[in-house]
LOFILUM-786771 format. One line per 5 residues: number of its first residue (from 1); for each residue x, y, z of C-alpha. Coordinates in steps of 0.5 Angstrom, whole numbers, plus 500, padded with zeros to 3 digits. Example, Ala and Ser with C-alpha at 12.3 -4.5 7.8 and 13.67 -1.06 7.14 Angstrom:
<recs>
1> 525 491 516 | 527 498 514
</recs>
This chain:
<recs>
1> 318 710 669 | 311 714 669 | 312 721 669 | 306 726 670 | 306 731 664
6> 299 734 665 | 296 738 659 | 296 744 663 | 303 744 666 | 309 740 663
11> 314 737 668 | 321 739 667 | 326 734 663 | 331 733 668 | 330 729 674
16> 334 724 679 | 331 718 681 | 331 716 688 | 327 710 691 | 322 711 686
21> 321 718 687 | 323 724 682 | 327 729 685 | 328 736 682 | 335 738 683
26> 334 745 681 | 329 747 686 | 332 752 691 | 327 754 696 | 324 747 698
31> 325 740 696 | 320 738 690 | 317 731 689 | 314 729 682 | 310 723 683
36> 312 717 679 | 314 710 680 | 315 704 676 | 308 702 673 | 304 696 676
41> 304 689 672 | 301 682 674 | 297 685 679 | 302 687 684 | 301 694 686
46> 307 699 685 | 311 702 691 | 313 709 692 | 319 707 696 | 320 707 704
51> 322 715 705 | 316 717 700 | 311 712 704 | 313 715 710 | 312 722 708
56> 305 721 705 | 303 717 711 | 305 722 716 | 300 727 712 | 294 722 711
61> 296 722 703 | 294 716 699 | 295 713 693 | 293 706 693 | 288 701 697
66> 289 694 700 | 293 690 696 | 289 683 698 | 282 686 695 | 280 687 688
71> 277 694 689 | 279 700 684 | 277 707 685 | 276 711 679 | 279 718 679
76> 279 724 673 | 283 730 672 | 279 735 669 | 283 742 667 | 278 744 661
81> 272 741 657 | 274 738 651 | 267 734 649 | 268 727 652 | 266 728 660
86> 259 727 658 | 260 720 655 | 264 718 661 | 258 720 666 | 254 716 661
91> 258 710 662 | 259 711 670 | 251 712 670 | 250 706 666 | 255 701 670
96> 253 704 677 | 261 706 678 | 263 712 683 | 268 716 681 | 271 723 683
101> 273 729 679 | 279 733 681 | 277 740 677 | 280 747 677 | 277 753 677
106> 277 754 670 | 273 748 669 | 268 750 674 | 266 756 670 | 267 753 663
111> 263 747 664 | 258 748 670 | 252 744 668 | 257 738 667 | 260 739 674
116> 252 740 677 | 251 733 673 | 257 730 677 | 254 732 683 | 247 730 682
121> 249 723 680 | 253 722 686 | 260 723 684 | 265 726 688 | 269 733 687
126> 276 734 688 | 280 740 689 | 286 740 683 | 287 748 685 | 284 754 682
131> 289 756 677 | 293 750 676 | 300 753 679 | 306 749 681 | 303 748 689
136> 310 746 692 | 313 753 690 | 307 757 693 | 307 760 700 | 303 758 705
141> 298 763 704 | 298 762 696 | 297 755 697 | 291 756 702 | 288 761 696
146> 288 756 691 | 284 751 695 | 279 756 698 | 278 760 692 | 276 754 688
151> 272 752 694 | 268 758 694 | 267 758 687 | 264 751 687 | 260 753 693
156> 257 759 689 | 256 755 683 | 253 748 686 | 252 749 693 | 257 744 695
161> 260 747 701 | 267 745 700 | 272 739 698 | 276 735 702 | 280 731 697
166> 286 735 694 | 291 733 688 | 297 737 686 | 297 740 679 | 302 736 675
171> 303 731 681 | 308 736 684 | 308 737 691 | 313 737 698 | 312 736 705
176> 310 743 706 | 304 742 701 | 301 736 705 | 302 739 712 | 298 746 710
181> 293 742 706 | 292 738 713 | 291 744 717 | 286 746 712 | 282 740 712
186> 285 737 705 | 287 730 704 | 291 729 698 | 290 723 694 | 295 721 689
191> 294 715 684 | 297 708 683 | 295 707 675 | 296 712 670 | 299 713 663
196> 300 719 658 | 293 721 656 | 292 728 657 | 294 730 649 | 288 732 647
201> 290 733 640 | 294 726 639 | 289 721 641 | 292 714 641 | 285 710 640
206> 281 706 645 | 285 700 645 | 291 704 648 | 287 706 654 | 284 700 655
211> 290 696 655 | 294 701 659 | 288 700 664 | 288 693 664 | 295 692 664
216> 296 696 670 | 290 694 674 | 291 691 681 | 288 690 688 | 287 697 691
221> 288 701 685 | 287 709 685 | 286 710 677 | 288 717 674 | 285 718 667
226> 284 725 664 | 278 727 660 | 281 731 654 | 282 726 649 | 277 721 646
231> 281 714 648 | 279 714 655 | 271 715 654 | 271 710 649 | 275 705 653
236> 271 706 659 | 265 701 658 | 269 695 656 | 274 697 662 | 269 697 667
241> 266 691 665 | 272 687 664 | 275 689 671 | 268 686 674 | 269 680 670
246> 276 679 673 | 273 680 680 | 274 687 681 | 269 692 684 | 269 700 684
251> 268 704 690 | 269 711 692 | 274 715 695 | 270 716 701 | 271 708 702
256> 278 708 701 | 279 713 706 | 275 709 711 | 279 703 709 | 285 707 711
261> 283 710 717 | 281 703 720 | 288 700 718 | 291 706 722 | 286 705 728
266> 288 698 728 | 296 700 728 | 295 705 733
</recs>
């Protein structure tokens, strides 16, 4: 079981597993979901379960692409800068691989030159909230403030008008969050490949990251990595190269959403 524990917010320890989803039994105001599932093995995509799939589909939220095409999507969560993002950007540029960086307000302010480089080199910027709170516990107004405060600062610092892709801090969400996001023009992007990589003071080495990425790789993989430890920066060049040798291509989240919309229009 993969449990998302973010460097900026550690999940509570006690959960109930139902249909591949982690439920918090202590939530009083609204049902709260913690994104998690059995890791992919042997190239078979993970499945979050029928009930959660239905919720995500209702709101256009995505966590994987087509199961029959060897395409992968690179995404990074950046809550704060720890000196490794420049190396990651160098690799993405050398390998001509697109990525989306889900940032916080703190990152926008503290690492503005890197944010500008991401944009200049054609990468996407996603909205990871301004202050990294538990978004599922917020009022509708507070949810809006988290997203729009981030977008306003992004526009002020870079000229980018706004973001359209959102990712909830620590993977904590509920139906209300997805619905409010939709109303404000945000589509939530989750992930299908991840591993514990957010402890900046506990590097596990290049092979740890490389093996996790290769072992979990599957057609339509939406890959989540954090940039605070050296492991991912060191593993990324070999991972991209070896994934391509295995027949994979790397595309942007815009491509993923277009694919999703085309599938939806056919079903309708």
